[in-house]
C-alpha positions in Angstrom: 101.0 33.9 56.8 103.1 33.5 59.5 106.9 35.1 59.4 108.9 32.2 60.0 107.9 29.5 58.6 110.3 27.2 56.1 110.0 25.6 53.0 110.9 21.9 53.5 108.2 18.9 54.4 105.9 15.9 53.4 104.5 16.2 50.3 106.8 18.8 48.4 108.4 16.5 46.3 112.4 16.8 44.3 112.0 16.6 40.7 113.7 14.0 38.3 116.8 14.5 38.0 120.0 13.5 40.1 123.4 13.0 39.5 125.6 10.8 41.4 128.7 8.6 41.5 131.9 8.5 43.7 134.9 11.1 43.4 137.9 11.3 44.6 139.7 14.6 44.7 141.4 16.6 42.4 144.8 16.2 41.5 146.9 19.0 42.7 144.1 21.0 44.0 145.4 23.1 47.0 144.6 21.1 50.7 143.6 18.3 48.8 143.5 15.0 51.1 146.9 12.9 49.7 144.0 9.5 50.1 140.9 9.0 49.9 138.2 7.0 52.7 134.9 4.5 52.1 131.7 6.8 52.6 128.9 5.6 54.0 127.4 6.7 50.6 128.6 8.3 47.8 128.9 11.7 46.3 126.2 13.9 44.3 127.7 15.8 42.0 127.2 20.0 41.4 126.0 20.9 37.7 128.4 23.0 35.8 128.8 26.3 37.7 127.6 29.4 35.3 130.5 31.8 34.9 130.9 33.7 37.6 129.5 37.5 38.0 131.6 40.2 40.1 131.0 40.0 43.6 128.4 42.2 45.5 129.3 45.7 46.6 131.3 45.5 50.0 132.1 41.8 49.3 135.7 40.7 47.9 136.8 37.4 46.9 139.9 36.3 48.9 143.2 37.5 47.4 145.4 35.2 45.2 147.5 32.9 47.1 145.0 32.5 49.8 145.0 29.2 51.8 140.9 29.1 51.2 141.3 30.8 47.2 141.6 26.6 46.0 139.3 24.4 47.2 139.4 20.5 46.3 136.7 19.6 44.1 135.3 16.9 45.8 134.8 15.6 49.2 135.5 11.7 49.1 135.5 8.9 47.5 136.2 4.8 47.1 139.2 5.5 45.1 140.9 7.8 43.0 138.6 8.9 39.8 138.4 11.5 37.5 135.7 14.1 38.4 132.7 13.0 36.9 131.9 14.8 33.1 129.7 17.9 33.1 126.4 17.9 31.9 125.2 20.6 30.2 122.2 19.5 28.7 121.1 19.9 32.5 120.0 23.4 33.5 119.1 24.8 37.4 115.5 25.0 37.4 115.3 26.8 41.0 112.2 27.8 43.1 111.0 31.1 42.4 113.1 33.3 45.4 110.1 34.1 47.8 109.2 37.9 49.0 110.6 39.5 51.8 108.0 38.4 54.4 109.9 40.3 57.5 109.7 43.4 55.3 113.5 44.3 56.1 114.9 43.9 52.7 116.6 40.6 53.1 115.0 38.2 50.6 118.0 36.3 50.1 117.1 32.6 50.9 114.5 33.6 53.2 111.9 30.8 51.8 108.5 30.7 53.9 106.5 27.4 54.0 103.1 27.9 50.8 101.1 25.4 53.2 100.6 24.2 56.7 101.9 20.5 57.7 100.4 17.1 58.9 101.2 16.4 62.9 102.5 13.2 63.1 100.9 11.2 66.2 102.7 8.5 67.8 101.8 5.8 70.0 102.3 6.9 74.1 105.8 7.2 75.7 104.8 3.7 77.1 108.3 1.6 77.0 110.3 5.0 76.2 113.0 4.7 77.9 114.6 7.9 78.5 118.1 9.3 78.2 120.5 7.6 80.6 122.8 10.3 81.3 121.8 14.1 81.5 124.4 16.3 79.2 124.2 19.6 79.4 126.9 20.8 77.5 129.5 19.1 74.9 132.6 18.5 76.4 135.8 20.0 74.7 137.7 17.3 73.2 140.9 17.2 71.7 140.9 16.9 67.6 141.3 13.4 67.0 143.0 11.5 64.3 139.9 8.9 64.4 138.1 8.6 61.2 135.6 11.6 60.8 131.7 11.8 60.4 129.0 13.8 59.9 125.3 13.7 60.0 122.5 15.5 57.9 119.0 16.7 59.4 117.0 14.4 61.4 113.9 15.8 61.8 112.0 13.1 64.3 113.4 9.7 62.1 114.8 8.0 65.2 114.2 4.8 63.2 115.9 6.0 59.8 119.1 7.4 62.8 119.3 4.3 64.3 119.7 2.3 60.3 122.0 4.7 58.5 124.8 4.7 62.1 124.2 1.1 62.2 125.2 1.1 58.6 128.3 3.0 59.4 129.3 0.8 61.9 129.5 3.5 64.8 126.1 2.0 66.8 125.1 -2.0 67.3 121.6 -3.4 67.7 121.1 -1.9 71.2 122.4 1.6 70.2 125.6 1.5 71.8 128.6 3.0 70.8 131.0 0.9 68.8 133.1 3.0 66.7 136.2 3.5 69.2 137.6 6.6 68.3 135.5 7.8 65.8 134.4 11.4 65.9 130.8 12.1 64.9 129.2 15.7 64.4 125.6 16.3 63.5 124.2 19.2 61.7 121.2 20.2 63.7 117.7 20.0 63.5 117.1 16.7 65.8 113.1 17.4 65.7 109.7 18.2 63.9 108.0 16.6 60.8 109.3 13.3 62.3 107.5 11.1 64.8 110.3 10.9 67.6 112.1 14.1 67.5 112.8 13.2 71.5 114.0 10.4 70.9 116.4 11.8 68.6 117.7 13.9 71.2 117.9 11.8 74.1 120.0 9.0 71.6 122.9 11.9 70.6 122.8 12.6 74.5 123.2 9.1 75.3 126.0 8.7 72.4 128.1 11.8 73.4 129.2 9.8 76.5 129.3 6.7 75.3 131.6 8.2 72.3 133.7 10.1 75.3 134.3 6.8 77.3 135.9 5.2 74.3 138.0 7.7 73.2 136.3 9.4 70.5 133.5 11.7 70.4 129.9 12.7 69.3 129.0 16.5 69.1 126.2 18.5 67.6 125.4 22.2 66.1 122.4 24.1 66.5 119.9 24.0 64.0 116.8 26.3 63.1 114.8 23.5 64.8 116.4 23.6 67.9 115.7 27.1 67.9 112.3 27.0 66.7 111.6 24.7 69.6 113.5 26.3 72.4 111.2 29.7 71.5 108.2 27.1 71.6 108.9 26.1 75.1 110.5 29.6 76.1 107.9 31.8 74.7 104.5 29.8 73.6 102.5 32.5 72.1 104.3 35.6 73.3 104.3 38.2 70.2 107.2 38.7 68.3 108.2 42.2 66.4 107.7 40.9 63.0 106.6 43.4 60.0 104.4 40.2 58.4 102.1 41.3 61.2 100.9 39.0 64.1 103.8 36.4 65.1 104.8 33.8 67.8 107.2 30.9 68.1 104.1 28.5 68.4 102.7 29.3 65.7 105.8 28.6 63.7 107.0 26.2 65.4 103.2 24.9 64.4 103.2 25.9 61.3 107.0 24.1 60.6 105.9 20.4 61.2 106.3 21.1 65.1 104.8 17.8 67.2 102.6 17.5 70.0 104.2 14.6 71.3 108.1 16.0 71.1 106.6 18.8 73.3 104.7 16.9 75.7 108.6 15.0 76.7 110.2 18.0 76.7 112.7 18.3 79.6 114.4 20.8 80.8 118.2 19.1 80.2 116.9 18.9 76.7 116.0 22.6 77.0 119.2 23.2 78.2 121.8 21.2 76.0 119.9 22.6 73.0 120.5 25.7 74.2 124.0 25.4 75.0 125.1 23.5 71.2 127.5 25.2 68.5 126.4 27.4 65.8 129.9 25.9 64.0 133.1 24.5 64.1 135.5 23.4 62.5 137.1 19.5 61.9 140.3 18.4 59.6 139.5 21.8 57.1 135.8 20.7 56.8 134.0 24.5 58.2 130.8 22.4 59.5 127.3 24.4 59.8 123.7 23.6 60.1 122.4 26.6 57.6 123.6 27.2 54.1 123.4 30.9 54.8 125.9 33.3 55.4 124.4 34.9 58.7 127.2 33.2 61.1 128.9 36.4 60.4 126.7 38.8 61.6 127.8 37.4 65.3 131.8 37.7 64.9 134.5 36.9 62.8 135.5 33.5 64.7 134.5 30.3 65.4 134.6 31.1 69.3 133.2 34.3 68.9 130.1 33.5 66.8 129.2 30.4 69.2 130.0 32.6 72.4 127.3 35.2 70.5 124.7 33.0 69.9 124.7 31.5 73.1 124.9 34.3 74.8 122.0 35.7 73.4 120.0 32.5 74.5 120.4 33.0 77.9 118.8 37.0 77.9 115.8 34.8 77.6 114.5 37.9 75.5 111.9 36.5 72.5 112.2 39.1 70.1 116.1 38.7 69.9 115.8 34.8 69.9 113.4 35.4 66.9 115.7 37.2 65.3 118.4 34.5 65.2 115.9 31.7 64.4 115.3 34.0 61.1 118.2 34.2 60.4 118.8 30.6 60.5 116.3 30.1 58.0 117.5 31.8 55.4 119.3 29.3 52.6 121.1 28.8 49.3 124.0 31.2 50.1 126.0 29.3 48.0 124.3 28.3 45.1 123.5 30.0 41.8 126.2 31.7 40.4 128.2 33.7 42.9 127.4 31.1 45.5 131.1 29.9 45.8 132.4 33.8 46.3 130.4 33.6 49.8 131.2 29.6 50.2 135.0 31.6 50.0 133.9 34.1 52.0 132.8 32.0 54.7 136.2 30.2 54.4 138.6 32.9 54.8 137.2 34.3 57.5 136.3 30.7 59.6 139.2 28.8 58.4 138.6 25.5 56.5 138.7 24.0 53.0 135.3 23.1 52.3 132.2 23.7 54.1 129.5 20.8 55.0 126.3 22.1 56.0 122.7 20.7 56.3 119.6 22.5 55.9 118.5 22.6 52.6 117.6 19.7 50.9 119.7 18.0 48.3 117.0 18.5 45.7 115.9 22.1 46.4 119.8 22.8 46.0 119.5 20.6 42.5 116.4 23.0 41.7 114.0 19.9 41.1 111.4 21.2 44.3 107.9 20.1 42.7 105.8 23.1 43.3 102.4 22.6 44.7 101.0 23.2 41.9 102.1 19.9 40.4 100.8 18.0 43.1 98.2 16.2 43.4 94.6 17.4 45.6 95.8 15.7 48.7 98.9 17.5 48.0 101.0 14.4 47.7 103.7 14.5 44.7 103.8 12.1 42.0 105.9 9.1 43.2 107.8 9.1 39.7 109.0 12.5 40.4 111.2 11.9 43.4 114.5 11.3 42.0 116.9 8.8 44.6 119.1 10.3 46.7 122.1 8.7 46.7 124.9 10.8 48.6 125.6 14.2 49.5 125.8 16.9 46.9 129.1 18.6 46.5 128.8 22.5 44.8 129.8 25.8 44.6 133.5 24.7 42.5 133.6 22.0 45.5 133.8 24.0 48.5 130.5 23.4 49.7 129.0 20.2 50.6 125.2 19.8 51.1 123.9 16.5 53.5 120.1 17.4 53.8 119.2 14.2 52.0 115.6 15.0 52.4 114.6 12.5 54.7 111.3 14.3 55.3 110.5 13.6 51.4 111.1 10.3 51.1 114.7 11.0 51.0 117.8 9.7 53.4 118.9 10.4 56.1 122.5 10.7 55.0 125.5 9.8 57.4 129.2 10.6 55.6 132.5 9.8 56.5 134.7 12.8 55.4 138.4 12.5 54.7 141.2 13.7 56.8 143.2 16.6 56.7 146.7 15.5 56.7 
């Protein structure tokens, strides 16, 4: 198996249980907003967390009284409601942890893909409109007062993205920005698995210019699939250091749903744009990340330092260094299970914010409802009855983490959600 593959894709369906509903901030929670806003989708609650275990060696929770030690138990809601009652009969049944294929002892959250993924073919480029503006880098903007939206993993599903943005009132039928001073953050993973990753990037780049002209902004974070596509374009079949055997970006990209039509249409300005994306951001008390992982701590202790370190690493054009960055961004599940809230508090203490908002791990994975390959048919397709309806983001880790990947590649939902503002 090629190192650097990741578990997510068509044919790997989730299980049967899902709890959903709207909720509001727990009364009296430190840092909780004093009002509620209307989300694009209702929130989805975590199961009751098991009793916390002592923190691992070298990892201490924030001291008592720290501003991030208590987080709201919910992220948003239509109106103030009580937190949904726990369901003790539902216990987490997580996928078994994968072996450490890198051979470096870091097996937590590193989840290789079990099998190859199909490449989705699409019609030729005829009629495809190229981006109207070449945005090499996102321009810095002052934090405004407009509504704040986040978008989960898109993975080349352009039509689904357009529909979700229209439903949220952000774009019109011509893909023009109509949200005035709204702020829109994409959490990464624009390409691979779905049919039109380059179309997704072009749309995001165009909206960045249109939003800025209207007094708002549209920004994007670096996902592991941006690193993968960047590496495949830059380094191709160049071998990279891997204790799992021969590995290359090209092989890993194809294994993880790389679309040949995307590579054919990938131009220099797309590569430059991807290479300059930030790895993390803070908006109205929400710490925005792509991966539900603690690897960001390896690159600095401030958001600016982490973003600079990632950008500089890519600018050095070193295949092994880029591979190591990609490998770390594929890790997942840091905020799940017994010690998940401790890991979330550590990131919030270091980088700021009261709640982490991330993509990367599909919600069915976090709920432990993934159907394994052994439960699928001979053609690799999961039983449709085993796929739960994804109704909105998933709140977990004692309210410190909000998951935004609705599993669009698994017949789930592409999530666009409005977050509460910090007042």
